[in-house]
N, C-alpha and C positions, 0 to 999 in steps of 0.2 A: 933134334929134327929143327930144320931151317924155316926162318921166319918168312911170313908171307907178305909180299909188298904190298902197300896201298893200291886200292883199286884206282886205275885212272879215270873212272868213270862212276858218277853216283847217281843214282836216280833217285829225283825228288819227285814229290808228289806236288799239283798245283796250289794246294791249301799250304804247303810249308813254306814255299817260295812267298806266298802274300804275308805271310806271317811275319817273315823276316824284312819285307818291305815296310811294315806296319812299326816295328820294333824300332828301326832306322829312323822313321818320321818321328815318333814320340821323341827318340833320344836327341834329334834334332832341334824339335820344338821347345823341348826342356830345356836345352843348353841356350836357345835365342832366348828365350822368356826369362833365364837367369841375367842373361848378358843385360837384357831390357832392366829388369828390376835393380841391379846393380846401379846402372845408368840414371834411374831414376833418383833411388837414394842419394847418388852422390849430387844431381842436380840440387835436390833439396836441401842437402847439407849444405852446399855451398849457397844457395840462398838465404839460408837461415841465419850464418855467420854476421853477415851486415846487420840484418834487423836485432840480433842480441847486442853487438856492440853500440847501436843505436841506441838501445834501450839502456844499455850502462851509462851512455853519455847523456841522457837524459835526467837519470836519477842524480848522476853527480852533480849537475845544473841545478836540479831543483833543492839539493841540499844545500848547494853553495848560495842559491838566492833565497833559502828558508835560514840560513843564518845570518845573511844581511838584512833581513826583516828583524829578526831577534835584536842585533845590533843596534838599527834604528828605534825598536820600541825602547830598549835600553836607554838609548842617549835620550829620546823623549821624555821618559820618566824622571831622569837625572835634572832634565831642562824644568819638568814642571815643579820637581822639588825644590830646586834653585829660586823658580819664581815665585812659590808660595811662601817661603822664607823671606825674601824681598818685599814681598807684599806685607807680611805681617809686620816686619822693621819699618816699613812706611808708614803703618797704621800708628803703631806705637810712637814714631817720630811726629807723627800729625797731630796725635792725641797730647804728646807734652808741647808741642807749640801751642794749641789751643788754650793748654792749661796755663802757660805763660801767659798768651796774649790776654786769657781772661783775669790773670791777677796784675797785669800791668793796667788794664781798664779799672780795674777795681783804685788800683793805686792813684791813677790819673782822676777819676771822680773823687777819690778822696782827698786829693792834694787841691783840686781844682774849687773843690767846696772850701776846704780850709783857708786858700788864700783868697779867693774872691775875684770876681770879674767886675769891672765897669763901677769901681769905687761902690758898691753895694756894702751895707752894714746889716746883714741876716743875722738873726739871732739863732737860737738853738736850734739843731735837726739830728734826727732819728737817722744815721747813715745807713746802717743795716744791723740786720742779726741775723744769730748763727745758733742752732741747735743740734747738738752731739748726743747720742745713747749714753749712759754711765755703764761703764763694763761691769758684767755680772749680776745686771737688773733686768726686767722687763718693760717697766713702764717709768723709770727715772731719767731724765734728761738735765744736760747742762745750756745754760744760754749765755751768749756775749751778745752785748748791744755796743753798737758804738754811736757816742754822741758826737758830734762836731758843731762849731760855730765858725763863724768869717774871722778871720785873723785880723781885719780891718777895725773890728768892732773892739776887740783890747780888753774887754771887761771880763773879768771871771763870773761865770755862771754857774747857779748851785740849785740844787732840789732835788727830788726823788723821782725815781722811776716805777710805774706798776704795771704789771703782766696780767695778760687774761687770754685766755686759750680757748677758740671756737670752735664747735666741730660737732658730731653726730654721738649722742648716747642712745643705742638701741634704735629708735625708730622717730626719734626726736633731735632738734636741733637744740643744744646745748653751750654755753657758756661758764667757762668754770675761773675761777680767779681766789686769790688769798687761800684759807683752810682747804679750797675744793682741789686746790693744785697740793696739796701736802706742805705749804709753806707758814712758817710759823709767825709770830707778829714781827720778828724782826727782819724777816725775808719777805715781807708782804710789800715794803717799799724800798727801794735800792738807792742810797744815798748817791748824788754825784755832785762834784766840784771841780770845775776846769776853767781852763782859758782858751784852749785851743781845739782840745779833744780828749776823748776819754773812753775807755771799755770797761763796761760793767759786767761783772759776772754773777751768775745765780744759779738757781736750778729749782727744778720741779717736778711732781709726780703726777701722772695721768692713771685715773681709775681703769681697772679694767675693762674692754670691750669699746673703750672711749677711741672714737677716729678722729683727729684734730685736721682741721682743714685751714684755720691761720692764725697767726698771732696778733693779739691786739695791745700795742704798748701805748701808755700815756706818761709823759715827762713833766709834772709840776714843776715849775721853775720860780723858785723865789725872787718875789716881786715883779714878776711878768705873767704871760698868758701861758699856761699850758698848753704842750703840743703832743699830738696824737698820732700815730701811724699805725698800719697794718701790714703784715708779711704773710704772703700764703706758705703753708707747712712747706710746702715741695721746694720753696726757695730758700727756707729757713735751713733746710737740711743739706743744702750745697755745701760744698768745703771753703767756698770763697765768701764774701760779703758783699758781692756785687748783685744784691737781691732788689727788687724793686719795692721801695717802702712807700705806700700810701698815705701823703701827709692829711 
């Protein structure tokens, strides 16, 4: 049987034509919307790239600034350490110079007294006194007293030295001497004999709880008047003998 040719005319209802137009409009709108979305996405992507690049550049700059600040802090710390070491060394040098100056002043006072000035012929003088604790004991002390006389005098001076320690015992003022200082009969009076100067050495013991305030020294000179003097305990503890002896 022969096939039938397609009809030359197709009869469509009005509703079918309207439906076709709506489909074409929807497809056209969807296509246009897709193009619009693609364009907007491309625009946002293009605008985003410089911002990301700028952010990365800022991060790199911040890292570089932080590293520079860390280096500056490290340099300042090292400079501070060097300055601290230099300051300590300077203080140590100044302390050594002060000690040397003090020693020179002591020597100057000693030799000035020994040689004398203005032709004076002064007699015996208690030049200085120094106390140091005896190692291994709590209340025992060594004593060194320097006696001088003017070299212009030229005579040998003899006699003996007595020691007393003034201070506070409990709540009362007390003066210790002789046996109260643990001194025997032989060490109560310390003999001396010299022409120009002499250092007399002795020792004594303070009772527990006694707080010394000063030393009282009396030099009994044979054939001449006695010479007395006092030395503050704080001055007697100094390493040098440049203490102020009140005659």
